[in-house]
MOPAC internal coordinates of N, CA, C and O (Angstrom, degrees):
PM7 1SCF
backbone

  N    0.0000 0     0.00 0     0.00 0    0    0    0
  C    1.4367 1     0.00 0     0.00 0    1    0    0
  C    1.5239 1   109.19 1     0.00 0    2    1    0
  O    1.2310 1   120.66 1   -49.81 1    3    2    1
  N    1.3055 1   116.33 1   130.19 1    3    2    1
  C    1.4673 1   121.43 1  -176.91 1    5    3    2
  C    1.5296 1   109.52 1   -82.91 1    6    5    3
  O    1.2310 1   121.15 1   -46.26 1    7    6    5
  N    1.3151 1   115.40 1   133.74 1    7    6    5
  C    1.4655 1   120.55 1   178.03 1    9    7    6
  C    1.5208 1   109.81 1   -69.97 1   10    9    7
  O    1.2310 1   120.98 1   -39.05 1   11   10    9
  N    1.2942 1   115.74 1   140.95 1   11   10    9
  C    1.4689 1   122.18 1   178.84 1   13   11   10
  C    1.5149 1   108.43 1   -91.06 1   14   13   11
  O    1.2310 1   120.46 1   -51.67 1   15   14   13
  N    1.3130 1   116.72 1   128.33 1   15   14   13
  C    1.4563 1   119.22 1   176.66 1   17   15   14
  C    1.5269 1   109.42 1  -136.20 1   18   17   15
  O    1.2310 1   121.67 1   -23.80 1   19   18   17
  N    1.2997 1   114.42 1   156.20 1   19   18   17
  C    1.4692 1   121.76 1  -176.71 1   21   19   18
  C    1.5228 1   110.62 1  -127.91 1   22   21   19
  O    1.2310 1   121.11 1   -25.76 1   23   22   21
  N    1.2916 1   115.48 1   154.24 1   23   22   21
  C    1.4621 1   122.88 1   172.55 1   25   23   22
  C    1.5164 1   107.43 1  -101.07 1   26   25   23
  O    1.2310 1   120.69 1   -51.48 1   27   26   25
  N    1.3162 1   116.28 1   128.52 1   27   26   25
  C    1.4594 1   120.59 1   177.45 1   29   27   26
  C    1.5201 1   109.32 1   -97.23 1   30   29   27
  O    1.2310 1   120.73 1   -49.67 1   31   30   29
  N    1.3236 1   116.21 1   130.33 1   31   30   29
  C    1.4446 1   122.57 1   178.10 1   33   31   30
  C    1.5175 1   109.46 1  -128.73 1   34   33   31
  O    1.2310 1   120.88 1   -25.05 1   35   34   33
  N    1.3160 1   115.93 1   154.95 1   35   34   33
  C    1.4587 1   120.49 1   177.46 1   37   35   34
  C    1.5249 1   110.67 1   -92.97 1   38   37   35
  O    1.2310 1   121.30 1   -38.62 1   39   38   37
  N    1.3307 1   115.12 1   141.38 1   39   38   37
  C    1.4665 1   119.59 1   168.36 1   41   39   38
  C    1.5258 1   106.75 1   -72.91 1   42   41   39
  O    1.2310 1   120.72 1   -47.61 1   43   42   41
  N    1.3350 1   116.23 1   132.39 1   43   42   41
  C    1.4784 1   122.40 1   176.66 1   45   43   42
  C    1.5247 1   107.02 1  -117.57 1   46   45   43
  O    1.2310 1   121.13 1   -56.48 1   47   46   45
  N    1.3130 1   115.44 1   123.52 1   47   46   45
  C    1.4611 1   120.98 1  -178.00 1   49   47   46
  C    1.5396 1   110.15 1   -71.22 1   50   49   47
  O    1.2310 1   121.66 1   -11.52 1   51   50   49
  N    1.3198 1   114.43 1   168.48 1   51   50   49
  C    1.4694 1   119.80 1   177.50 1   53   51   50
  C    1.5195 1   112.16 1   -61.95 1   54   53   51
  O    1.2310 1   120.34 1   156.54 1   55   54   53
  N    1.3309 1   116.96 1   -23.46 1   55   54   53
  C    1.4604 1   121.13 1   177.44 1   57   55   54
  C    1.5401 1   111.58 1   -94.17 1   58   57   55
  O    1.2310 1   121.44 1  -162.87 1   59   58   57
  N    1.3451 1   114.85 1    17.13 1   59   58   57
  C    1.4802 1   123.18 1   177.89 1   61   59   58
  C    1.5171 1   114.10 1    63.52 1   62   61   59
  O    1.2310 1   119.86 1  -153.27 1   63   62   61
  N    1.3163 1   117.87 1    26.73 1   63   62   61
  C    1.4752 1   121.66 1   173.20 1   65   63   62
  C    1.5165 1   107.81 1   -90.05 1   66   65   63
  O    1.2310 1   121.15 1   -27.65 1   67   66   65
  N    1.3138 1   115.41 1   152.35 1   67   66   65
  C    1.4626 1   121.87 1   178.04 1   69   67   66
  C    1.5140 1   107.17 1  -122.54 1   70   69   67
  O    1.2310 1   120.32 1   -91.68 1   71   70   69
  N    1.3455 1   116.99 1    88.32 1   71   70   69
  C    1.4664 1   120.75 1  -172.02 1   73   71   70
  C    1.5182 1   115.03 1   -55.79 1   74   73   71
  O    1.2310 1   119.93 1   135.81 1   75   74   73
  N    1.3358 1   117.73 1   -44.19 1   75   74   73
  C    1.4525 1   119.20 1  -178.43 1   77   75   74
  C    1.5025 1   111.28 1   -64.39 1   78   77   75
  O    1.2310 1   119.94 1   131.75 1   79   78   77
  N    1.3156 1   117.72 1   -48.25 1   79   78   77
  C    1.4678 1   122.10 1  -178.16 1   81   79   78
  C    1.5321 1   110.24 1   -63.03 1   82   81   79
  O    1.2310 1   120.37 1   138.82 1   83   82   81
  N    1.3368 1   116.90 1   -41.18 1   83   82   81
  C    1.4659 1   120.64 1   178.41 1   85   83   82
  C    1.5244 1   110.65 1   -61.57 1   86   85   83
  O    1.2310 1   120.65 1   136.76 1   87   86   85
  N    1.3295 1   116.36 1   -43.24 1   87   86   85
  C    1.4634 1   121.00 1   179.27 1   89   87   86
  C    1.5305 1   110.58 1   -63.28 1   90   89   87
  O    1.2310 1   120.41 1   130.30 1   91   90   89
  N    1.3356 1   116.82 1   -49.70 1   91   90   89
  C    1.4596 1   120.25 1  -176.30 1   93   91   90
  C    1.5308 1   111.04 1   -62.74 1   94   93   91
  O    1.2310 1   120.34 1   134.48 1   95   94   93
  N    1.3223 1   116.96 1   -45.52 1   95   94   93
  C    1.4671 1   119.46 1  -179.59 1   97   95   94
  C    1.5157 1   112.01 1   -69.60 1   98   97   95
  O    1.2310 1   120.08 1   159.63 1   99   98   97
  N    1.3274 1   117.45 1   -20.37 1   99   98   97
  C    1.4655 1   120.99 1   179.64 1  101   99   98
  C    1.5137 1   113.65 1   -82.82 1  102  101   99
  O    1.2310 1   119.89 1   170.06 1  103  102  101
  N    1.3417 1   117.82 1    -9.94 1  103  102  101
  C    1.4677 1   120.38 1   178.47 1  105  103  102
  C    1.5221 1   110.09 1   -68.62 1  106  105  103
  O    1.2310 1   120.53 1   -51.40 1  107  106  105
  N    1.3024 1   116.58 1   128.60 1  107  106  105
  C    1.4613 1   121.08 1  -179.66 1  109  107  106
  C    1.5495 1   111.91 1   -78.50 1  110  109  107
  O    1.2310 1   120.85 1   152.33 1  111  110  109
  N    1.3215 1   115.97 1   -27.67 1  111  110  109
  C    1.4475 1   121.88 1  -178.11 1  113  111  110
  C    1.5365 1   110.37 1   -78.03 1  114  113  111
  O    1.2310 1   120.92 1   -73.44 1  115  114  113
  N    1.3249 1   115.85 1   106.56 1  115  114  113
  C    1.4677 1   121.48 1  -177.34 1  117  115  114
  C    1.5140 1   111.08 1   -63.22 1  118  117  115
  O    1.2310 1   120.10 1   141.16 1  119  118  117
  N    1.3152 1   117.41 1   -38.84 1  119  118  117
  C    1.4843 1   120.40 1   178.20 1  121  119  118
  C    1.5176 1   110.71 1   -63.56 1  122  121  119
  O    1.2310 1   120.04 1   141.08 1  123  122  121
  N    1.3140 1   117.52 1   -38.92 1  123  122  121
  C    1.4669 1   121.03 1   179.14 1  125  123  122
  C    1.5321 1   109.54 1   -61.75 1  126  125  123
  O    1.2310 1   120.56 1   133.68 1  127  126  125
  N    1.3179 1   116.53 1   -46.32 1  127  126  125
  C    1.4768 1   120.27 1   179.37 1  129  127  126
  C    1.5315 1   109.10 1   -59.61 1  130  129  127
  O    1.2310 1   119.98 1   136.83 1  131  130  129
  N    1.3263 1   117.65 1   -43.17 1  131  130  129
  C    1.4541 1   121.68 1  -179.99 1  133  131  130
  C    1.5369 1   110.83 1   -62.89 1  134  133  131
  O    1.2310 1   120.08 1   134.65 1  135  134  133
  N    1.3238 1   117.44 1   -45.35 1  135  134  133
  C    1.4492 1   120.85 1  -179.92 1  137  135  134
  C    1.5222 1   111.71 1   -63.47 1  138  137  135
  O    1.2310 1   120.28 1   141.16 1  139  138  137
  N    1.3205 1   117.06 1   -38.84 1  139  138  137
  C    1.4621 1   121.62 1   178.15 1  141  139  138
  C    1.5209 1   109.35 1   -65.37 1  142  141  139
  O    1.2310 1   120.12 1   134.60 1  143  142  141
  N    1.3162 1   117.38 1   -45.40 1  143  142  141
  C    1.4693 1   120.92 1   178.72 1  145  143  142
  C    1.5358 1   111.67 1   -62.23 1  146  145  143
  O    1.2310 1   120.31 1   140.24 1  147  146  145
  N    1.3290 1   117.01 1   -39.76 1  147  146  145
  C    1.4473 1   120.29 1   176.74 1  149  147  146
  C    1.5415 1   110.90 1   -62.38 1  150  149  147
  O    1.2310 1   120.87 1   136.75 1  151  150  149
  N    1.3243 1   115.94 1   -43.25 1  151  150  149
  C    1.4705 1   120.61 1   177.73 1  153  151  150
  C    1.5249 1   110.46 1   -60.42 1  154  153  151
  O    1.2310 1   120.24 1   139.55 1  155  154  153
  N    1.3360 1   117.15 1   -40.45 1  155  154  153
  C    1.4569 1   121.55 1   179.48 1  157  155  154
  C    1.5298 1   111.27 1   -68.41 1  158  157  155
  O    1.2310 1   120.28 1   145.30 1  159  158  157
  N    1.3322 1   117.06 1   -34.70 1  159  158  157
  C    1.4708 1   120.09 1   174.94 1  161  159  158
  C    1.5197 1   109.76 1   -62.71 1  162  161  159
  O    1.2310 1   120.20 1   139.68 1  163  162  161
  N    1.3128 1   117.22 1   -40.32 1  163  162  161
  C    1.4829 1   121.31 1   178.12 1  165  163  162
  C    1.5309 1   110.02 1   -65.02 1  166  165  163
  O    1.2310 1   120.34 1   136.81 1  167  166  165
  N    1.3113 1   116.96 1   -43.19 1  167  166  165
  C    1.4574 1   121.14 1   177.35 1  169  167  166
  C    1.5361 1   109.78 1   -58.33 1  170  169  167
  O    1.2310 1   121.00 1   134.49 1  171  170  169
  N    1.3140 1   115.68 1   -45.51 1  171  170  169
  C    1.4623 1   120.51 1   179.27 1  173  171  170
  C    1.5302 1   111.74 1   -54.08 1  174  173  171
  O    1.2310 1   121.00 1   147.50 1  175  174  173
  N    1.3304 1   115.69 1   -32.50 1  175  174  173
  C    1.4552 1   121.41 1  -179.80 1  177  175  174
  C    1.5353 1   112.84 1   -90.22 1  178  177  175
  O    1.2310 1   120.07 1  -177.63 1  179  178  177
  N    1.3068 1   117.48 1     2.37 1  179  178  177
  C    1.4570 1   121.56 1   177.08 1  181  179  178
  C    1.5212 1   114.78 1    96.07 1  182  181  179
  O    1.2310 1   119.81 1  -177.09 1  183  182  181
  N    1.3111 1   117.97 1     2.91 1  183  182  181
  C    1.4689 1   122.18 1   179.29 1  185  183  182
  C    1.5395 1   107.65 1   -98.62 1  186  185  183
  O    1.2310 1   120.92 1   -85.24 1  187  186  185
  N    1.3239 1   115.85 1    94.76 1  187  186  185
  C    1.4680 1   120.03 1  -172.10 1  189  187  186
  C    1.5133 1   114.24 1   -82.02 1  190  189  187
  O    1.2310 1   119.20 1   161.30 1  191  190  189
  N    1.3096 1   119.13 1   -18.70 1  191  190  189
  C    1.4508 1   119.70 1   177.40 1  193  191  190
  C    1.5235 1   112.99 1    65.69 1  194  193  191
  O    1.2310 1   120.29 1    44.99 1  195  194  193
  N    1.3183 1   117.05 1  -135.01 1  195  194  193
  C    1.4652 1   123.75 1  -174.49 1  197  195  194
  C    1.5423 1   109.14 1   -86.54 1  198  197  195
  O    1.2310 1   121.08 1   -86.22 1  199  198  197
  N    1.3291 1   115.55 1    93.78 1  199  198  197
  C    1.4685 1   122.70 1  -175.12 1  201  199  198
  C    1.5036 1   109.94 1  -128.30 1  202  201  199
  O    1.2310 1   120.95 1   -34.65 1  203  202  201
  N    1.3319 1   115.80 1   145.35 1  203  202  201
  C    1.4669 1   120.43 1   170.64 1  205  203  202
  C    1.5095 1   108.99 1  -145.57 1  206  205  203
  O    1.2310 1   121.66 1   -26.71 1  207  206  205
  N    1.3148 1   114.42 1   153.29 1  207  206  205
  C    1.4573 1   120.87 1   174.87 1  209  207  206
  C    1.5283 1   107.78 1   -79.13 1  210  209  207
  O    1.2310 1   121.21 1   -43.55 1  211  210  209
  N    1.3370 1   115.28 1   136.45 1  211  210  209
  C    1.4701 1   119.20 1   175.79 1  213  211  210
  C    1.5333 1   110.48 1  -110.19 1  214  213  211
  O    1.2310 1   120.77 1  -171.21 1  215  214  213
  N    1.3221 1   116.14 1     8.79 1  215  214  213
  C    1.4520 1   121.69 1   174.56 1  217  215  214
  C    1.5167 1   113.72 1   102.31 1  218  217  215
  O    1.2310 1   121.51 1   -22.77 1  219  218  217
  N    1.3346 1   114.72 1   157.23 1  219  218  217
  C    1.4655 1   123.91 1   175.41 1  221  219  218
  C    1.5189 1   112.98 1    58.62 1  222  221  219
  O    1.2310 1   120.41 1  -150.68 1  223  222  221
  N    1.3227 1   116.82 1    29.32 1  223  222  221
  C    1.4644 1   121.01 1   177.13 1  225  223  222
  C    1.5084 1   115.22 1    87.67 1  226  225  223
  O    1.2310 1   120.12 1  -177.98 1  227  226  225
  N    1.3405 1   117.37 1     2.02 1  227  226  225
  C    1.4680 1   121.98 1  -177.81 1  229  227  226
  C    1.5140 1   108.64 1  -101.39 1  230  229  227
  O    1.2310 1   120.85 1   -39.41 1  231  230  229
  N    1.3176 1   115.98 1   140.59 1  231  230  229
  C    1.4709 1   122.13 1  -179.76 1  233  231  230
  C    1.5216 1   109.16 1  -123.18 1  234  233  231
  O    1.2310 1   121.79 1   -25.75 1  235  234  233
  N    1.3361 1   114.18 1   154.25 1  235  234  233
  C    1.4611 1   121.32 1  -179.42 1  237  235  234
  C    1.5171 1   109.29 1  -119.29 1  238  237  235
  O    1.2310 1   121.09 1   -56.09 1  239  238  237
  N    1.3217 1   115.52 1   123.91 1  239  238  237
  C    1.4688 1   122.47 1   174.41 1  241  239  238
  C    1.5254 1   106.79 1  -101.46 1  242  241  239
  O    1.2310 1   120.88 1   -59.36 1  243  242  241
  N    1.3147 1   115.92 1   120.64 1  243  242  241
  C    1.4771 1   121.38 1  -178.68 1  245  243  242
  C    1.5337 1   109.15 1   -95.42 1  246  245  243
  O    1.2310 1   121.44 1   -50.68 1  247  246  245
  N    1.3092 1   114.85 1   129.32 1  247  246  245
  C    1.4587 1   121.67 1   174.61 1  249  247  246
  C    1.5043 1   108.20 1  -107.78 1  250  249  247
  O    1.2310 1   120.50 1   -64.41 1  251  250  249
  N    1.3300 1   116.64 1   115.59 1  251  250  249
  C    1.4605 1   121.68 1  -177.32 1  253  251  250
  C    1.5179 1   110.98 1   -78.59 1  254  253  251
  O    1.2310 1   120.76 1  -102.37 1  255  254  253
  N    1.2965 1   116.16 1    77.63 1  255  254  253
  C    1.4615 1   121.83 1   178.63 1  257  255  254
  C    1.5247 1   107.70 1  -158.49 1  258  257  255
  O    1.2310 1   121.19 1   -34.28 1  259  258  257
  N    1.3023 1   115.33 1   145.72 1  259  258  257
  C    1.4770 1   120.34 1   175.99 1  261  259  258
  C    1.5121 1   111.73 1    56.77 1  262  261  259
  O    1.2310 1   120.43 1    47.27 1  263  262  261
  N    1.3415 1   116.78 1  -132.73 1  263  262  261
  C    1.4655 1   120.83 1  -176.19 1  265  263  262
  C    1.5251 1   114.12 1   -80.25 1  266  265  263
  O    1.2310 1   120.14 1  -166.28 1  267  266  265
  N    1.3367 1   117.33 1    13.72 1  267  266  265
  C    1.4371 1   120.45 1   179.99 1  269  267  266
  C    1.5325 1   110.87 1    83.90 1  270  269  267
  O    1.2310 1   121.00 1  -113.79 1  271  270  269
  N    1.3185 1   115.70 1    66.21 1  271  270  269
  C    1.4585 1   120.88 1  -177.39 1  273  271  270
  C    1.5198 1   110.67 1   -66.82 1  274  273  271
  O    1.2310 1   121.54 1   -31.77 1  275  274  273
  N    1.3303 1   114.66 1   148.23 1  275  274  273
  C    1.4547 1   122.64 1   177.67 1  277  275  274
  C    1.5210 1   109.72 1  -130.37 1  278  277  275
  O    1.2310 1   121.48 1   -33.56 1  279  278  277
  N    1.3358 1   114.77 1   146.44 1  279  278  277
  C    1.4676 1   122.28 1   173.65 1  281  279  278
  C    1.5084 1   106.06 1  -122.39 1  282  281  279
  O    1.2310 1   120.31 1   -51.82 1  283  282  281
  N    1.3172 1   117.01 1   128.18 1  283  282  281
  C    1.4659 1   121.72 1  -179.26 1  285  283  282
  C    1.5268 1   108.38 1  -107.43 1  286  285  283
  O    1.2310 1   121.04 1   -48.39 1  287  286  285
  N    1.3321 1   115.61 1   131.61 1  287  286  285
  C    1.4514 1   119.94 1  -175.91 1  289  287  286
  C    1.5219 1   110.15 1  -146.98 1  290  289  287
  O    1.2310 1   121.07 1   -10.93 1  291  290  289
  N    1.3249 1   115.56 1   169.07 1  291  290  289
  C    1.4582 1   122.73 1   175.06 1  293  291  290
  C    1.5266 1   108.63 1  -141.28 1  294  293  291
  O    1.2310 1   120.43 1   -23.78 1  295  294  293
  N    1.3094 1   116.78 1   156.22 1  295  294  293
  C    1.4512 1   121.43 1   177.06 1  297  295  294
  C    1.5248 1   108.60 1   -88.99 1  298  297  295
  O    1.2310 1   120.46 1   -57.39 1  299  298  297
  N    1.3037 1   116.72 1   122.61 1  299  298  297
  C    1.4650 1   122.91 1   176.17 1  301  299  298
  C    1.5243 1   106.64 1  -108.78 1  302  301  299
  O    1.2310 1   120.38 1   -99.69 1  303  302  301
  N    1.2854 1   116.89 1    80.31 1  303  302  301
  C    1.4773 1   121.03 1  -173.79 1  305  303  302
  C    1.5107 1   109.84 1    98.12 1  306  305  303
  O    1.2310 1   121.09 1    11.56 1  307  306  305
  N    1.3152 1   115.52 1  -168.44 1  307  306  305
  C    1.4740 1   120.28 1  -176.42 1  309  307  306
  C    1.5213 1   114.37 1   -82.38 1  310  309  307
  O    1.2310 1   120.04 1   155.39 1  311  310  309
  N    1.3205 1   117.52 1   -24.61 1  311  310  309
  C    1.4662 1   119.27 1  -172.75 1  313  311  310
  C    1.5252 1   113.62 1  -127.77 1  314  313  311
  O    1.2310 1   119.79 1  -175.78 1  315  314  313
  N    1.3203 1   118.01 1     4.22 1  315  314  313
  C    1.4682 1   119.97 1  -178.13 1  317  315  314
  C    1.5239 1   108.85 1  -112.87 1  318  317  315
  O    1.2310 1   121.35 1   -50.67 1  319  318  317
  N    1.3199 1   115.02 1   129.33 1  319  318  317
  C    1.4569 1   121.88 1   175.49 1  321  319  318
  C    1.5206 1   107.52 1  -110.20 1  322  321  319
  O    1.2310 1   121.04 1   -57.90 1  323  322  321
  N    1.3066 1   115.61 1   122.10 1  323  322  321
  C    1.4769 1   121.11 1  -178.53 1  325  323  322
  C    1.5173 1   108.82 1   -96.50 1  326  325  323
  O    1.2310 1   120.59 1   -65.55 1  327  326  325
  N    1.3237 1   116.47 1   114.45 1  327  326  325
  C    1.4731 1   122.58 1   179.63 1  329  327  326
  C    1.5247 1   106.87 1   -79.24 1  330  329  327
  O    1.2310 1   121.00 1   -63.88 1  331  330  329
  N    1.3259 1   115.68 1   116.12 1  331  330  329
  C    1.4702 1   121.50 1  -174.72 1  333  331  330
  C    1.5099 1   113.31 1   -93.90 1  334  333  331
  O    1.2310 1   120.62 1   132.35 1  335  334  333
  N    1.3367 1   116.42 1   -47.65 1  335  334  333
  C    1.4580 1   118.92 1  -170.37 1  337  335  334
  C    1.5294 1   108.75 1  -166.35 1  338  337  335
  O    1.2310 1   120.91 1   -21.00 1  339  338  337
  N    1.3250 1   115.87 1   159.00 1  339  338  337
  C    1.4433 1   121.45 1   174.40 1  341  339  338
  C    1.5172 1   108.40 1  -127.65 1  342  341  339
  O    1.2310 1   120.79 1   -19.18 1  343  342  341
  N    1.3211 1   116.10 1   160.82 1  343  342  341
  C    1.4554 1   119.85 1   178.40 1  345  343  342
  C    1.5165 1   109.25 1  -172.34 1  346  345  343
  O    1.2310 1   120.64 1    18.65 1  347  346  345
  N    1.3278 1   116.37 1  -161.35 1  347  346  345
  C    1.4447 1   121.21 1   176.37 1  349  347  346
  C    1.5167 1   110.31 1  -139.65 1  350  349  347
  O    1.2310 1   120.74 1    -0.31 1  351  350  349
  N    1.2979 1   116.19 1   179.69 1  351  350  349
  C    1.4680 1   121.20 1  -175.68 1  353  351  350
  C    1.5254 1   112.25 1   -56.56 1  354  353  351
  O    1.2310 1   119.92 1   142.33 1  355  354  353
  N    1.3368 1   117.75 1   -37.67 1  355  354  353
  C    1.4560 1   121.36 1  -176.18 1  357  355  354
  C    1.5269 1   111.96 1   -65.50 1  358  357  355
  O    1.2310 1   119.53 1   149.02 1  359  358  357
  N    1.3113 1   118.50 1   -30.98 1  359  358  357
  C    1.4710 1   121.15 1  -178.16 1  361  359  358
  C    1.5370 1   112.78 1  -109.44 1  362  361  359
  O    1.2310 1   120.65 1  -163.20 1  363  362  361
  N    1.3338 1   116.36 1    16.80 1  363  362  361
  C    1.4449 1   121.94 1  -172.66 1  365  363  362
  C    1.5117 1   115.27 1   -53.65 1  366  365  363
  O    1.2310 1   119.24 1   128.47 1  367  366  365
  N    1.3301 1   119.06 1   -51.53 1  367  366  365
  C    1.4562 1   121.70 1  -178.36 1  369  367  366
  C    1.5030 1   112.48 1   -60.36 1  370  369  367
  O    1.2310 1   120.51 1   134.47 1  371  370  369
  N    1.3231 1   116.63 1   -45.53 1  371  370  369
  C    1.4397 1   121.98 1   178.39 1  373  371  370
  C    1.5388 1   110.95 1   -64.59 1  374  373  371
  O    1.2310 1   120.84 1   138.59 1  375  374  373
  N    1.3112 1   116.00 1   -41.41 1  375  374  373
  C    1.4828 1   120.42 1  -179.10 1  377  375  374
  C    1.5222 1   111.26 1   -66.41 1  378  377  375
  O    1.2310 1   119.90 1   141.09 1  379  378  377
  N    1.3219 1   117.79 1   -38.91 1  379  378  377
  C    1.4682 1   121.33 1   178.52 1  381  379  378
  C    1.5272 1   109.33 1   -62.72 1  382  381  379
  O    1.2310 1   119.84 1   134.05 1  383  382  381
  N    1.2968 1   117.92 1   -45.95 1  383  382  381
  C    1.4584 1   122.34 1   179.89 1  385  383  382
  C    1.5324 1   109.54 1   -61.00 1  386  385  383
  O    1.2310 1   120.07 1   135.69 1  387  386  385
  N    1.3064 1   117.47 1   -44.31 1  387  386  385
  C    1.4599 1   121.28 1  -179.05 1  389  387  386
  C    1.5284 1   110.84 1   -66.87 1  390  389  387
  O    1.2310 1   120.09 1   138.00 1  391  390  389
  N    1.3391 1   117.43 1   -42.00 1  391  390  389
  C    1.4671 1   121.16 1   178.44 1  393  391  390
  C    1.5372 1   110.36 1   -60.44 1  394  393  391
  O    1.2310 1   120.49 1   139.04 1  395  394  393
  N    1.3125 1   116.67 1   -40.96 1  395  394  393
  C    1.4704 1   120.67 1   178.68 1  397  395  394
  C    1.5386 1   110.34 1   -63.91 1  398  397  395
  O    1.2310 1   120.57 1   139.69 1  399  398  397
  N    1.3186 1   116.51 1   -40.31 1  399  398  397
  C    1.4705 1   120.15 1   177.32 1  401  399  398
  C    1.5307 1   110.26 1   -63.83 1  402  401  399
  O    1.2310 1   119.80 1   136.58 1  403  402  401
  N    1.3079 1   117.99 1   -43.42 1  403  402  401
  C    1.4729 1   121.67 1   177.62 1  405  403  402
  C    1.5244 1   110.98 1   -59.65 1  406  405  403
  O    1.2310 1   120.70 1   137.20 1  407  406  405
  N    1.3315 1   116.26 1   -42.80 1  407  406  405
  C    1.4715 1   120.39 1  -179.21 1  409  407  406
  C    1.5133 1   110.54 1   -65.77 1  410  409  407
  O    1.2310 1   120.20 1   136.64 1  411  410  409
  N    1.3229 1   117.22 1   -43.36 1  411  410  409
  C    1.4730 1   121.29 1   176.83 1  413  411  410
  C    1.5151 1   110.28 1   -59.34 1  414  413  411
  O    1.2310 1   120.21 1   134.35 1  415  414  413
  N    1.3426 1   117.21 1   -45.65 1  415  414  413
  C    1.4714 1   120.78 1   179.98 1  417  415  414
  C    1.5268 1   110.88 1   -62.30 1  418  417  415
  O    1.2310 1   120.51 1   141.44 1  419  418  417
  N    1.3053 1   116.63 1   -38.56 1  419  418  417
  C    1.4565 1   121.32 1   179.76 1  421  419  418
  C    1.5325 1   110.65 1   -63.97 1  422  421  419
  O    1.2310 1   120.17 1   136.88 1  423  422  421
  N    1.3094 1   117.27 1   -43.12 1  423  422  421
  C    1.4648 1   121.28 1  -178.46 1  425  423  422
  C    1.5199 1   111.63 1   -69.56 1  426  425  423
  O    1.2310 1   119.51 1   154.07 1  427  426  425
  N    1.3373 1   118.55 1   -25.93 1  427  426  425
  C    1.4677 1   121.61 1   178.45 1  429  427  426
  C    1.5304 1   111.83 1   -72.55 1  430  429  427
  O    1.2310 1   120.39 1   156.57 1  431  430  429
  N    1.3127 1   116.87 1   -23.43 1  431  430  429
  C    1.4769 1   119.58 1  -176.84 1  433  431  430
  C    1.4972 1   112.95 1   -79.27 1  434  433  431
  O    1.2310 1   120.10 1   180.00 1  435  434  433

C-alpha cells in the first residue's frame, strides 16, 4: 500500500502577503508554533487529525493547545494543500470568512 503524502503551500495574496505564515511567525508562544508545525507535518503525511469542513472548499484543522488554535486550508488538486490562514477559537468566525475569501481569490487567478 502506497503512503499518501501532500505538499503544503502558502496562499499568497495579490499584494504578496502570506497570511498564514505571517500569523504563525507572529505567535509569541514558541510551544504553540512548534505544536502547529508538528500538526502540519502530520497533515503532510496524510494524518489530518481533528479536521472539519467549514464550507466552500475550506477546511479547519483544530490544534488542541492554548486558546484552541485553528489552521484553515483548501485542497488545490489531489496532493497540494494550500494553507490559507491561522487563528484561534476567539476569532474563529472572522477567520473562517477570511479564509473563504482567500480561497475564492485564489481560484479566480
